[in-house]
C-alpha positions in Angstrom: -3.8 17.5 -18.2 -7.2 17.6 -19.9 -8.1 14.2 -18.5 -12.2 14.3 -17.8 -13.9 12.0 -15.5 -17.4 12.1 -14.7 -19.1 10.6 -11.7 -21.8 8.1 -12.5 -23.2 6.0 -9.7 -24.1 3.1 -12.0 -21.1 3.2 -14.0 -17.9 0.9 -13.5 -15.0 1.0 -11.0 -12.1 2.4 -12.6 -8.9 0.4 -11.7 -5.9 2.4 -13.0 -3.0 -0.3 -13.7 -5.8 -2.9 -13.6 -4.2 -5.8 -15.4 -0.7 -5.5 -13.6 0.3 -7.8 -10.8 -1.6 -6.1 -8.0 -4.6 -4.9 -10.4 -5.1 -8.5 -11.8 -5.7 -9.8 -8.3 -7.9 -6.8 -7.4 -9.8 -7.4 -10.7 -10.4 -11.0 -9.4 -11.8 -9.8 -6.4 -13.9 -6.8 -7.2 -15.2 -8.1 -10.6 -17.7 -10.1 -8.7 -19.1 -7.1 -7.2 -19.1 -4.1 -9.4 -18.7 -3.5 -13.4 -15.0 -2.7 -14.0 -12.9 -0.5 -16.3 -9.1 -1.4 -16.5 -6.6 1.1 -17.8 -3.0 1.0 -18.5 -0.6 2.1 -21.2 -0.7 -1.1 -23.0 -4.2 -2.5 -23.1 -3.7 -5.5 -25.3 -1.7 -6.8 -22.1 -5.1 -6.7 -20.1 -7.3 -8.1 -23.0 -7.2 -11.6 -21.4 -9.3 -9.9 -18.4 -12.1 -8.5 -20.5 -15.6 -10.0 -20.3 -19.0 -8.8 -20.1 -18.3 -7.2 -16.7 -14.7 -5.9 -17.4 -13.6 -3.6 -20.3 -9.9 -2.4 -20.9 -8.9 0.9 -22.2 -5.6 2.8 -22.7 -4.6 5.5 -20.2 -0.8 6.2 -20.4 0.0 8.5 -17.5 3.3 9.3 -19.1 1.9 10.7 -22.3 -0.3 14.0 -22.8 -3.2 12.4 -24.4 -6.3 13.0 -22.4 -8.6 10.3 -20.7 -12.2 10.4 -20.6 -14.9 7.9 -18.9 -17.7 7.9 -16.4 -17.3 5.8 -13.5 -18.5 5.2 -9.8 -15.3 5.1 -8.1 -11.5 5.3 -9.1 -8.7 3.1 -7.5 -5.1 3.5 -8.5 -2.8 0.7 -8.4 0.1 2.4 -10.1 2.4 5.2 -9.4 0.8 8.5 -10.3 3.8 11.0 -10.4 1.9 14.0 -11.5 -1.2 13.4 -9.8 -3.3 12.8 -13.0 -5.5 10.3 -11.7 -6.0 11.9 -8.3 -6.8 15.3 -9.7 -9.3 13.9 -12.2 -10.9 11.8 -9.7 -11.4 14.5 -6.8 -12.1 17.4 -9.3 -15.1 15.3 -10.7 -16.6 14.1 -7.0 -15.7 10.5 -7.7 -14.8 8.4 -4.6 -11.1 7.5 -4.6 -8.8 4.9 -3.4 -4.7 5.0 -3.7 -2.8 1.9 -2.6 0.7 2.5 -4.4 2.3 6.0 -3.0 5.4 6.1 -0.8 5.4 8.4 2.1 6.5 11.7 0.5 3.8 11.3 -2.3 1.1 10.7 0.4 1.8 13.8 2.1 1.6 15.7 -1.1 -1.6 13.8 -2.1 -3.2 14.5 1.2 -2.4 18.4 0.7 -3.3 18.5 -2.9 -6.6 16.8 -2.2 -7.4 19.0 0.7 -6.7 22.0 -1.4 -9.0 20.6 -4.0 -11.9 20.6 -1.4 -13.2 17.1 -2.4 -16.8 16.3 -2.3 -16.4 12.7 -2.1 -14.2 10.4 0.1 -10.5 10.2 -0.7 -8.7 7.2 0.7 -5.0 7.3 0.9 -4.3 3.4 1.6 -1.0 3.2 0.6 0.5 1.8 3.9 2.3 -1.6 3.4 -0.1 -4.0 1.7 -2.7 -1.6 0.7 -3.3 -0.4 4.3 -3.7 -3.8 5.8 -1.2 -3.2 8.4 -3.0 0.3 9.2 -6.4 -1.7 9.9 -4.7 -4.4 12.0 -2.8 -1.8 14.0 -6.0 0.2 14.7 -7.5 -2.9 15.9 -4.5 -3.9 18.2 -4.6 -0.2 19.5 -8.1 -0.6 20.6 -7.6 -3.8 22.7 -4.3 -2.2 24.1 -6.2 1.0 25.3 -4.2 2.9 22.9 -1.1 2.5 20.5 1.8 4.4 22.4 4.3 2.2 20.5 3.9 0.3 17.2 6.4 -1.9 15.6 5.7 -3.5 12.1 8.1 -6.6 11.1 7.9 -7.7 7.2 9.0 -10.8 5.9 9.4 -10.3 2.4 9.3 -13.6 0.2 11.6 -13.2 -2.6 10.0 -16.4 -4.4 6.7 -14.2 -4.5 5.0 -12.8 -7.5 5.7 -9.3 -7.6 5.4 -6.2 -10.1 8.1 -3.7 -10.6 6.2 -1.3 -8.6 6.6 -3.6 -5.6 10.3 -2.8 -5.3 10.1 0.8 -5.8 11.0 1.3 -2.2 14.8 0.3 -3.3 15.0 3.6 -4.8 14.1 5.1 -1.3 16.9 3.4 0.4 19.5 6.1 0.1 17.2 8.6 1.4 16.9 9.4 5.4 13.4 9.8 6.5 11.5 11.4 9.4 9.4 9.4 12.0 7.9 9.8 15.3 10.0 8.4 18.3 8.9 8.8 22.0 6.5 11.3 20.8 9.2 13.6 19.2 10.4 13.9 15.5 13.5 11.5 14.8 15.6 11.1 11.5 16.5 7.4 10.7 18.6 6.1 8.1 17.2 3.2 5.9 18.2 -0.4 6.6 19.4 0.7 10.1 18.4 -0.3 13.7 18.3 -4.0 12.6 17.0 -6.8 15.0 15.9 -10.4 14.8 12.2 -11.0 15.0 10.0 -14.0 15.0 7.6 -13.7 12.0 5.2 -16.7 11.9 7.9 -19.1 13.0 10.6 -17.5 11.0 13.5 -16.1 12.7 14.1 -13.0 10.5 16.5 -10.4 10.4 14.7 -6.9 9.8 16.0 -3.3 9.3 14.2 -0.2 9.2 12.3 1.1 5.9 10.2 4.3 4.9 6.9 3.4 4.6 3.6 5.6 5.0 1.9 4.2 7.8 4.8 5.5 9.9 3.7 9.0 8.9 0.0 8.5 9.4 -0.5 6.3 12.3 1.1 9.1 14.7 -1.5 11.4 13.3 -4.7 8.9 13.4 -4.1 6.9 16.6 -1.7 9.2 18.4 1.3 6.9 18.5 4.3 8.2 20.1 6.5 5.8 18.3 5.9 3.8 14.9 8.7 1.7 13.6 8.6 -0.4 10.2 11.1 -2.9 9.3 11.6 -5.3 6.5 13.5 -8.5 6.3 13.8 -11.2 3.4 12.9 -15.0 3.3 16.6 -15.7 2.1 19.4 -14.5 4.7 21.6 -14.1 1.6 19.3 -11.3 0.1 19.2 -9.8 3.5 23.0 -9.8 3.7 23.6 -8.5 0.4 21.1 -5.7 1.1 22.7 -4.4 4.3 26.2 -4.9 2.6 25.2 -2.7 -0.2 23.9 -0.1 2.3 27.1 -0.4 4.3 29.1 0.5 1.1 26.9 3.4 0.4 25.2 1.7 -3.0 21.8 3.6 -2.4 23.6 6.9 -2.1 26.0 6.9 -4.6 24.3 4.8 -7.0 21.1 6.4 -6.7 20.6 7.5 -10.5 19.1 5.8 -13.3 22.4 4.4 -14.3 22.4 2.2 -11.2 18.8 1.3 -11.2 19.5 -2.3 -12.7 22.0 -3.0 -10.0 19.7 -1.6 -7.0 16.6 -3.8 -8.3 18.5 -6.9 -9.0 19.5 -7.1 -5.3 15.7 -8.0 -4.5 13.5 -8.0 -7.7 13.5 -11.7 -8.8 9.6 -12.5 -8.9 8.9 -16.2 -8.9 6.0 -18.6 -9.0 4.5 -17.5 -5.7 5.3 -17.0 -1.9 3.6 -16.4 1.4 3.2 -12.8 2.8 3.9 -12.7 6.5 3.8 -9.5 8.6 4.1 -9.1 12.4 2.5 -6.1 14.2 3.0 -5.4 17.9 1.2 -2.4 19.6 1.8 -1.4 23.2 -0.6 0.6 24.9 -2.0 1.3 28.5 -3.5 -2.2 28.8 -0.3 -4.0 27.8 1.1 -5.2 24.3 -1.0 -6.9 21.6 0.3 -8.7 18.7 -0.9 -9.8 15.4 0.8 -12.1 12.8 -0.6 -11.8 9.4 -0.2 -14.5 6.8 -1.5 -14.7 3.3 -0.6 -18.0 1.5 -1.6 -16.2 -1.8 1.1 -13.6 -1.4 1.8 -9.9 -1.3 -0.2 -9.1 -4.2 -3.1 -10.8 -3.1 -2.8 -9.2 0.2 -2.3 -5.5 -1.2 -5.5 -6.1 -3.5 -7.4 -7.2 -0.4 -6.6 -3.7 1.1 -7.7 -2.0 -2.3 -11.0 -4.2 -2.0 -11.7 -3.0 1.7 -10.9 0.6 0.5 -13.3 0.4 -2.3 -15.9 -0.6 0.1 -15.2 2.1 2.3 -15.6 4.9 0.0 -18.7 3.5 -1.8 -20.4 2.8 1.8 -23.6 4.6 2.1 -22.9 7.6 4.6 -19.1 7.4 3.6 -17.9 11.0 4.1 -16.2 13.4 1.8 -12.6 14.4 2.6 -9.2 12.7 3.1 -8.8 9.7 5.3 -6.5 6.7 5.9 -7.2 3.2 6.3 -7.0 3.1 10.2 -9.5 5.9 10.4 -12.2 3.3 10.0 -14.6 2.9 12.9 -15.0 -0.7 12.4 -11.8 -2.6 11.8 -13.2 -5.8 13.5 -15.4 -6.5 10.4 -12.3 -5.7 7.9 -10.4 -8.1 9.7 -13.2 -10.8 9.4 -13.4 -9.8 5.7 -9.6 -10.5 5.1 -10.0 -13.9 6.9 -12.8 -14.9 4.8 -10.3 -14.4 1.6 -7.9 -17.0 3.3 -5.7 -14.4 5.3 -4.9 -15.7 8.8 -4.6 -13.2 11.5 -3.3 -14.9 14.9 -3.8 -12.3 17.7 -2.1 -12.5 21.1 
């Protein structure tokens, strides 16, 4: 591709997918701090966000037309399957944040960015909810004297506002994935190893899910075991999803033909809901727990993760190279920032 981004320390922050569900939430948060340039395939859909501080342009990642812009930072809130955004930003020495990749694409992005020898920060913040889980886990591990075992339980509110990308993990449910268990590599089947967990007072049945923090936390925090599980606010949805896995839908029905059926099991965005996540970290000093709740929902919480990422890569003294959200040296201030935006983090 011939995309040409140029670094301009006085230019806008480029939000790729800036008028999607997460992008719109991020625009509301970041637009008070920096000028913004929003891009997507249909800029007319983002025209309502344009003002003196926000402009909207077309950049369709599925088409070959090159894109040119001068910006101070780039954050991607959409899938970037051909790494166009990543390549353009890193090649130009522009601080970069990504909040949308699944695990295999995070590993590829980390490899590609390293090979490009970045001269600016590259933050791969695609852990669940824009890396918020990673940050909370890092803070808990510090209190526990280490993160020997990390368990994450997500309560997905089916009434929440959600973009199509938010259920892309549905298309990964037919693929086994590798995690660390007891310090050794182990292969896990999606939606297996079910258990009941109390999440913010809700007894929720959760099952295994492939998420990037299960790849990064063993590398960054030295965790011997990391497990992320997901359950739903509707027991009917949980039962349907587990039944679909039991009959092999996500294996024999993995192609495009069955995509509408797979997504219909979960993708039914509503007017809004509350995002609840529980994180348990076991270390030498005992077990530490945090329950994260955002009454504005998962898109808002993901956008907050993106906002923290932008601040990190634009901070004075930010180091060039690839990093992950839990690599921050000041997770306490990031938790305070989350709470200032209405997120509740109950620690015990």
